[in-house]
C-alpha positions as CSV (number, residue, x, y, z in Angstrom):
1,M,0.0,0.0,0.0
2,Y,2.8,2.3,0.8
3,L,4.4,1.7,-2.6
4,Y,1.1,2.4,-4.3
5,A,0.7,5.7,-2.4
6,R,4.3,6.6,-3.2
7,K,3.8,5.9,-6.8
8,L,0.8,8.2,-6.8
9,L,2.3,11.0,-4.6
10,K,6.0,10.7,-5.6
11,S,6.8,11.4,-1.9
12,D,7.9,8.9,0.8
13,H,6.7,11.2,3.6
14,L,3.2,11.8,2.1
15,A,2.9,8.1,1.3
16,E,3.5,7.2,4.9
17,D,1.0,9.7,6.0
18,V,-1.7,8.2,3.6
19,V,-1.1,4.7,4.8
20,E,-1.2,5.7,8.4
21,E,-4.4,7.6,7.9
22,V,-6.0,4.6,6.2
23,F,-5.2,2.3,9.1
24,F,-6.1,4.9,11.7
25,T,-9.5,5.3,10.1
26,L,-10.0,1.5,9.9
27,W,-9.1,1.3,13.6
28,K,-11.4,4.3,14.5
29,T,-14.4,3.0,12.7
30,K,-14.1,-0.5,14.1
31,S,-16.3,-2.0,11.3
32,D,-16.7,-5.7,10.7
33,Y,-14.1,-6.3,7.9
34,S,-14.8,-10.0,7.8
35,K,-17.6,-9.3,5.4
36,I,-15.2,-7.8,2.8
37,R,-14.4,-10.4,0.2
38,E,-11.3,-8.7,-1.3
39,L,-9.6,-7.0,1.6
40,E,-6.4,-6.2,-0.4
41,T,-8.5,-4.4,-3.1
42,Y,-10.4,-2.7,-0.4
43,L,-7.3,-1.4,1.2
44,F,-5.8,-0.1,-2.1
45,V,-9.0,1.7,-3.0
46,S,-8.9,3.2,0.5
47,V,-5.4,4.4,-0.2
48,K,-6.4,5.8,-3.6
49,N,-9.3,7.7,-2.0
50,Q,-7.1,9.1,0.7
51,V,-4.6,10.3,-1.7
52,I,-7.4,12.1,-3.7
53,R,-8.7,13.6,-0.4
54,M,-5.1,14.8,0.5
55,L,-4.7,16.3,-3.0
56,S,-8.2,18.0,-2.8
57,K,-7.7,19.4,0.7
58,D,-4.4,21.2,0.2
59,P,-3.6,21.7,-3.4
60,Q,-1.0,24.3,-2.6
61,A,1.1,21.6,-1.0
62,F,1.5,20.2,-4.5
63,V,2.6,23.3,-6.4
64,S,4.7,21.3,-8.9
65,Y,1.7,19.1,-9.8
66,D,-1.0,19.9,-12.2
67,I,-3.8,18.7,-9.9
68,Q,-6.3,17.7,-12.6
69,N,-3.7,15.6,-14.4
70,E,-2.6,14.0,-11.2
71,L,-6.1,13.1,-10.3
72,K,-6.7,11.5,-13.7
73,H,-3.4,9.7,-13.3
74,I,-4.5,8.4,-9.9
75,E,-7.8,7.1,-11.3
76,N,-5.9,5.2,-14.0
77,V,-3.5,3.4,-11.6
78,N,-4.8,-0.1,-11.2
79,P,-4.2,-1.7,-7.7
80,E,-4.4,-5.1,-9.4
81,E,-1.5,-4.3,-11.6
82,I,0.5,-3.2,-8.6
83,L,-0.3,-6.5,-6.9
84,L,0.6,-8.5,-10.1
85,E,3.8,-6.5,-10.2
86,K,4.7,-7.3,-6.6
87,E,3.9,-11.0,-7.3
88,L,6.1,-10.9,-10.4
89,V,9.0,-9.3,-8.6
90,Q,8.8,-12.0,-5.9
91,L,8.8,-14.7,-8.6
92,I,11.8,-13.2,-10.3
93,D,13.6,-12.9,-6.9
94,Q,12.9,-16.6,-6.3
95,E,14.1,-17.5,-9.8
96,V,17.3,-15.6,-9.3
97,A,17.9,-17.2,-5.9
98,G,17.6,-20.6,-7.6
99,L,20.3,-20.0,-10.1
100,P,23.7,-21.6,-9.7
101,D,25.9,-19.6,-7.3
102,Q,28.2,-18.0,-10.0
103,C,25.4,-17.3,-12.3
104,Q,23.4,-15.7,-9.4
105,V,26.4,-13.6,-8.3
106,I,27.2,-12.4,-11.9
107,F,23.5,-11.6,-12.7
108,R,23.1,-9.6,-9.4
109,M,26.4,-7.7,-10.1
110,A,25.1,-6.8,-13.6
111,R,21.6,-5.9,-12.7
112,N,21.7,-4.7,-9.1
113,E,25.0,-3.1,-9.0
114,N,25.0,-1.9,-12.6
115,K,28.5,-3.3,-13.3
116,D,29.6,-3.7,-16.8
117,Y,30.7,-7.2,-18.0
118,K,34.4,-6.1,-18.2
119,D,34.4,-5.1,-14.5
120,I,32.6,-8.3,-13.5
121,A,35.0,-10.4,-15.5
122,F,38.0,-8.7,-13.9
123,E,36.5,-9.0,-10.4
124,M,35.5,-12.7,-10.8
125,G,38.7,-13.7,-12.7
126,I,36.8,-15.0,-15.7
127,S,36.5,-13.9,-19.3
128,V,34.0,-11.4,-20.6
129,D,32.4,-14.0,-22.8
130,A,31.8,-16.2,-19.7
131,V,30.0,-13.3,-18.0
132,K,27.8,-12.7,-21.0
133,S,27.0,-16.4,-21.1
134,Q,26.0,-16.4,-17.4
135,V,23.9,-13.3,-17.8
136,Y,22.2,-14.8,-20.8
137,K,21.6,-18.0,-19.0
138,A,19.9,-16.1,-16.0
139,V,17.8,-13.9,-18.3
140,S,16.6,-17.0,-20.3
141,K,15.6,-18.8,-17.1
142,I,13.7,-15.7,-15.8
143,K,12.0,-15.2,-19.2
144,E,10.8,-18.9,-19.1
145,C,9.7,-18.6,-15.6
146,V,7.7,-15.3,-16.3
147,A,6.2,-16.8,-19.4
148,N,5.0,-19.9,-17.5
149,W,3.6,-17.6,-14.7
150,K,1.7,-15.5,-17.2
151,K,0.3,-18.7,-18.9
152,D,-0.6,-20.4,-15.7
153,E,-2.1,-17.3,-14.0
154,G,-3.9,-16.2,-17.3
155,K,-2.6,-12.7,-16.9
156,G,-4.5,-10.2,-19.2
157,K,-3.1,-8.5,-22.3
158,S,-3.0,-5.0,-20.5
159,Y,-0.3,-6.4,-18.2
160,L,1.7,-7.7,-21.0
161,K,2.9,-4.1,-21.8
162,G,4.6,-3.8,-18.5
163,L,5.9,-7.2,-18.7
164,G,7.7,-6.4,-21.9
165,V,9.3,-3.4,-20.4
166,L,10.5,-5.6,-17.4
167,L,11.9,-8.1,-19.7
168,L,13.7,-5.4,-21.7
169,L,15.3,-4.2,-18.5
170,L,16.5,-7.6,-17.7
171,M,18.0,-8.0,-21.0
172,G,19.7,-4.5,-20.7
């Protein structure tokens, strides 16, 4: 929920405030939440509504924003896509953790630390071609895993666009 609020507000502090307010309101109202079928969706909608209330209450606090465009943007952010993104990131993390040790280290150095292949090769004491091979192997395994996830879960075409961007970043 925090990441969703942060994405909408582009501010860590404001995102924290929004999530705190949502939980405070839930606690204060003491409603029976066992009747809510999709609690996660309910919480994300509550965060979205709290963001809209915050933007409406004090537009001067958001001088750099065009309020109308921001409100339209907020309406277009789909909580389900954020949940799918979170699920996908966890899946990729698991897949990377399951790679052979050297492949995993090289992939993390290339993607997380943004090291170029030459630096990785020097640091690991292997050839640049070996580094390229290990990164290719990791990306191939991740792409296969993501394709299976998408097929198994029946993910919609709208999510495919974001998936393509993610895979391009992996290939980077």
